[in-house]
C-alpha positions in Angstrom: -19.1 -2.8 -1.4 -18.0 -0.1 -3.5 -20.6 -0.2 -6.8 -18.1 -0.1 -9.3 -16.1 -3.0 -8.0 -19.5 -5.0 -7.5 -20.2 -4.6 -11.2 -16.6 -5.8 -12.3 -17.2 -8.9 -9.8 -20.4 -9.6 -11.4 -18.4 -9.8 -15.1 -15.9 -12.3 -13.4 -18.6 -14.6 -12.0 -20.5 -14.2 -15.6 -17.7 -14.3 -17.7 -14.5 -15.2 -16.0 -16.0 -17.7 -13.3 -14.1 -20.6 -15.0 -11.3 -19.2 -14.5 -11.5 -19.1 -10.9 -13.0 -22.7 -10.7 -9.8 -24.0 -12.6 -7.7 -22.7 -9.8 -6.3 -24.7 -6.8 -5.3 -23.9 -3.5 -2.2 -22.2 -2.9 -1.2 -24.5 -0.3 0.9 -28.1 -1.5 0.2 -29.9 1.7 -1.3 -29.3 5.3 2.0 -30.0 7.7 2.4 -28.2 10.6 5.5 -26.6 9.3 3.0 -24.8 6.9 1.5 -21.4 7.7 -1.3 -21.9 10.0 -3.8 -19.4 7.3 -4.6 -22.4 5.4 -7.2 -21.6 2.2 -10.9 -22.7 3.3 -13.3 -23.5 0.4 -14.7 -20.2 0.1 -11.2 -18.9 0.2 -9.3 -17.0 -2.9 -6.8 -18.7 -4.6 -4.3 -18.2 -7.0 -3.4 -20.4 -10.4 -1.9 -24.1 -9.7 1.8 -24.0 -8.9 4.3 -26.4 -9.9 6.4 -27.1 -6.7 9.4 -28.1 -9.3 9.2 -24.6 -10.4 12.5 -22.7 -10.1 14.1 -19.4 -10.7 14.6 -15.9 -9.8 12.2 -13.4 -9.9 13.7 -9.3 -9.8 11.5 -6.6 -8.6 11.6 -3.9 -6.2 10.2 -0.1 -5.5 7.8 0.4 -2.3 9.7 0.5 1.3 6.0 0.6 2.5 5.3 -3.0 1.2 8.6 -4.3 1.9 8.3 -6.4 4.9 5.0 -8.1 3.6 7.6 -9.1 0.5 9.8 -10.7 3.0 7.2 -12.8 4.8 5.5 -13.4 1.4 8.5 -14.8 0.0 9.1 -17.1 2.8 5.6 -18.5 3.1 6.1 -18.9 -1.2 9.1 -20.9 -0.8 8.0 -23.1 2.1 4.2 -23.7 0.7 4.6 -23.2 -3.4 8.1 -23.8 -4.6 11.3 -23.9 -2.9 13.0 -23.3 -6.0 12.0 -19.9 -6.2 14.4 -16.9 -5.1 12.5 -13.5 -5.0 15.0 -10.6 -4.6 13.1 -7.3 -4.0 15.2 -4.1 -3.2 13.1 -1.3 -1.5 16.1 1.1 -1.5 14.6 3.3 -4.3 11.0 3.5 -3.2 8.3 3.4 -5.5 9.4 5.7 -7.7 12.9 4.0 -8.4 10.9 0.7 -8.7 8.5 1.9 -11.6 11.5 3.5 -13.4 13.7 0.1 -12.9 10.6 -2.1 -13.9 10.1 0.6 -17.4 13.9 0.3 -17.9 13.4 -3.5 -18.2 15.6 -4.5 -15.1 12.3 -5.6 -12.9 9.9 -8.5 -13.3 7.7 -6.5 -11.2 7.5 -3.2 -9.6 6.0 -2.3 -6.0 4.4 0.9 -5.9 2.3 3.0 -3.5 0.5 5.0 -6.5 -0.9 3.9 -10.1 0.8 4.4 -13.0 0.4 8.0 -14.1 -0.1 8.8 -17.6 3.3 9.3 -18.7 4.3 6.0 -17.5 1.8 4.1 -18.8 2.5 5.5 -22.3 6.0 4.0 -21.4 4.7 0.6 -20.0 2.6 0.1 -23.4 5.8 0.1 -25.2 7.6 -2.5 -22.7 4.6 -4.5 -22.5 4.6 -5.4 -26.3 1.7 -7.9 -27.0 0.2 -7.2 -23.6 -0.8 -4.8 -21.3 0.6 -3.1 -18.2 -1.4 -3.6 -15.1 -1.6 -2.1 -11.7 -2.7 -5.0 -9.5 -3.2 -3.6 -5.8 -1.2 -6.1 -3.4 -0.7 -4.1 -0.1 -2.8 -2.3 2.2 -1.8 -0.7 5.1 -2.5 3.1 6.6 -0.4 6.2 6.6 0.7 6.9 10.1 1.5 10.4 11.4 4.4 9.8 13.6 5.7 12.4 16.3 8.4 12.7 18.9 7.3 15.3 21.7 8.8 15.0 25.3 6.7 14.3 27.7 3.8 13.3 25.3 2.6 9.5 24.5 -0.5 9.9 22.9 -1.9 12.7 20.8 -5.1 13.6 18.6 -4.8 15.7 15.3 -7.8 16.6 13.2 -7.3 16.4 9.0 -7.3 20.3 9.5 -4.4 20.3 12.1 -2.5 18.1 10.3 -3.0 19.9 6.8 -1.9 23.1 8.6 1.2 21.7 10.4 2.4 20.3 7.1 1.9 23.3 4.9 4.2 24.9 7.9 1.0 27.1 8.8 1.2 25.4 12.3 5.0 26.3 14.1 5.0 25.5 17.3 3.1 22.5 19.5 1.1 24.9 22.1 -0.6 26.3 18.8 -4.3 26.8 19.5 -5.5 24.3 16.8 -3.4 21.3 18.9 -4.8 22.2 22.1 -8.2 22.2 21.0 -7.6 18.3 19.4 -6.2 17.7 22.7 -7.7 19.6 25.4 -6.3 17.5 28.6 -2.9 17.4 27.2 0.3 19.3 28.4 1.6 20.7 25.4 5.0 22.9 25.0 5.6 25.9 23.0 8.5 23.5 21.0 9.0 24.2 17.5 7.6 21.6 15.1 10.3 20.0 12.7 8.4 18.6 9.8 9.8 15.3 8.1 8.6 14.6 4.7 10.3 12.2 2.0 12.7 13.3 -0.4 12.6 11.1 -2.8 9.7 9.8 -5.2 7.0 8.2 -3.0 3.9 6.6 -3.5 3.4 7.3 0.3 3.4 10.6 -0.3 1.1 10.4 -2.7 -1.4 8.9 -0.7 -0.6 11.4 2.1 -1.1 14.2 -0.1 -4.3 12.9 -1.7 -5.7 12.4 1.9 -4.8 16.2 2.7 -6.5 17.4 -0.7 -9.4 15.2 -0.4 -10.3 16.4 3.4 -9.2 20.0 3.7 -8.7 21.3 0.0 -8.8 25.1 1.1 -6.0 24.4 3.6 -3.7 21.6 1.4 -3.9 23.6 -2.1 -0.8 22.0 -3.3 -0.2 19.3 -6.2 -1.1 15.7 -5.1 1.7 13.1 -6.2 4.7 11.3 -5.4 6.7 14.4 -4.5 6.4 16.4 -1.6 5.4 19.9 -2.7 5.7 22.1 0.3 9.5 23.6 0.8 11.0 24.1 4.0 10.8 20.5 5.7 13.4 17.9 6.6 13.4 15.5 3.5 14.5 12.2 4.1 15.1 9.3 1.8 13.0 6.4 2.4 10.0 5.5 4.9 13.0 4.5 7.1 14.5 7.8 7.0 11.6 9.8 8.3 11.1 7.1 10.7 14.7 7.6 11.9 14.6 11.5 11.8 11.8 11.7 13.7 12.5 9.3 16.3 15.9 11.2 16.8 14.7 14.7 16.8 12.9 16.8 19.1 9.4 18.1 18.3 9.4 16.3 15.2 6.6 14.9 13.1 6.4 12.8 9.9 4.5 10.3 7.8 5.4 6.8 6.9 3.6 3.4 6.3 2.5 2.1 9.5 4.3 -1.4 9.2 7.5 0.5 9.4 7.3 3.0 12.4 8.3 0.2 15.0 8.5 1.7 18.4 7.9 5.3 17.3 4.3 6.8 18.6 1.3 7.3 16.2 -1.2 10.0 16.6 -4.8 8.7 16.3 -6.3 10.9 13.3 -9.4 12.1 11.8 -10.4 12.7 8.2 -13.7 14.2 7.3 -15.3 12.5 10.4 -15.2 14.0 13.8 -13.6 11.1 15.3 -9.7 10.0 16.3 -9.2 6.9 14.9 -6.0 5.1 15.8 -4.5 2.9 13.4 -5.9 -1.0 13.0 -5.6 -3.4 10.2 -9.3 -3.5 10.4 -10.2 0.0 10.4 -7.7 0.1 7.3 -9.8 -2.3 5.4 -12.9 -0.8 6.4 -12.0 2.4 4.8 -10.6 1.1 1.9 -13.8 -1.3 1.2 -16.0 2.3 1.7 -14.3 4.9 -0.3 -12.2 3.1 -3.0 -13.3 2.3 -6.8 -11.7 0.7 -9.4 -10.5 3.4 -12.4 -9.2 1.0 -14.9 -6.4 2.4 -17.0 -6.8 -0.5 -19.4 -7.4 -4.0 -20.2 -7.0 -5.8 -17.0 -5.9 -3.0 -15.3 -7.0 -2.4 -11.2 -6.3 1.1 -10.4 -8.3 2.0 -7.1 -8.9 5.6 -6.7 -9.6 6.3 -2.8 -11.9 9.3 -2.0 -10.7 10.2 1.5 -13.6 12.5 2.1 -15.9 9.5 1.9 -14.2 8.0 5.1 -16.2 8.8 8.1 -16.8 5.4 10.0 -16.1 5.7 13.4 -13.8 3.0 13.3 -12.3 3.6 10.2 -8.8 4.4 9.7 -8.9 8.0 7.8 -5.5 7.6 6.0 -5.2 4.0 4.4 -2.9 3.3 2.0 -3.1 1.2 -0.8 0.3 -0.6 -3.0 0.4 -2.1 -6.0 2.4 -4.9 -8.0 2.9 -3.3 -11.3 3.9 -5.7 -14.2 2.9 -6.9 -18.0 0.3 -9.5 -18.9 3.1 -10.6 -21.2 6.5 -11.0 -20.6 9.0 -10.9 -23.1 10.9 -14.2 -21.3 8.0 -16.6 -20.7 9.5 -18.2 -18.3 9.8 -14.8 -16.2 6.3 -14.4 -17.1 5.3 -18.1 -15.2 7.5 -17.4 -12.2 5.6 -13.7 -11.7 2.0 -15.2 -12.3 2.9 -17.9 -9.6 4.2 -15.6 -7.2 1.8 -12.8 -7.5 -1.3 -15.4 -7.6 0.0 -16.4 -3.8 0.3 -13.1 -2.6 -3.1 -11.8 -3.9 -4.7 -15.3 -2.3 -6.5 -15.3 0.8 -3.4 -17.1 2.4 -1.2 -14.5 1.1 -3.1 -11.8 2.5 -3.1 -13.7 5.6 0.4 -14.1 6.0 0.9 -10.3 5.2 -1.2 -9.2 7.9 0.4 -11.8 10.3 4.0 -11.1 9.3 3.8 -7.1 8.4 0.9 -6.1 10.0 -0.7 -5.5 6.6 -4.2 -5.0 6.4 -6.2 -7.9 4.2 -7.5 -6.5 1.2 -11.6 -7.3 0.4 -12.3 -10.4 -0.9 -14.1 -8.4 -3.9 -10.5 -6.9 -4.8 -8.7 -10.3 -4.6 -11.1 -12.0 -6.9 -10.1 -9.3 -9.5 -7.0 -9.5 -8.7 -6.8 -13.3 -9.6 -8.4 -12.7 -13.2 -5.7 -10.5 -14.2 -3.1 -12.6 -12.8 -4.5 -15.7 -15.0 -3.4 -13.4 -17.9 -0.1 -13.3 -17.1 2.3 -14.8 -19.2 
């Protein structure tokens, strides 16, 4: 477990344990129609939810967490409060989600990147009387997807990936790709690199991986905007996946849960091992390389140092996505609805629902405990 997170948990145990002790299990009964992931005595649970709660939560942003949001909404309505509707719009990606939240249109934003300094300043004005908070909610991986006739599996090192996405490698039979795949027959097909054209937290995660593992190759800016000109830019994660699948000699990046039947490469990071994505591998990687770098009271911004991911089964490009909200909402009813829903999402049961139905990697228990401490302050 990360030392900074361990210290934060110690504070929860010492000063905030009563908050957790007062939380009930998120399930309301044990009937067979409920999800099988029933919380146990040791499970992390959210605030007690009044089953008569009703209203509409409006949110949006990250396309990566969209499938999980659909699963969480159905499970929350089925086990917690059937009268609560959650409308989550994935069409504008992380950047659009944060913009709409800052404009007051959303109760919370989904984003694969925590608030930057400029956004944080605006958020403090929005969250009058409270604090803006980034809360980790969804963990997956950035998949490197490709479509190359006659090739059904591929190993790609971090150096090779960095050179492909900075357009230094231009054909599939390049010596670097051959070195990663000594037994493969690789054609001389030109490489078409597909990237996001919109503000994307997935891009932020991917560019940080490139920078952390290959700083001498990837010298561009880390952020939500793709920094290399000359690629095929597409709107949204689904746009990248569709363009890669429909093309010839294409390669791109997208959240693992969104790639469908598109082929993904096994990749390496700072270590030498090529690792295929697994939920367990993403959790292992995150737990070994992430640390809390709070930007304010209750904030749980995590910084991932991808160069620290060296385990033989740890997936080298974990993707963390946040829910971003205010601890004090202008409308108390919306605050109550948001607290109830996010409390379920960040419970052990909620994470199991995301894993089973959207392929998400469950967040470590240490993260869930800290998240519930922050969620308990939302009103």
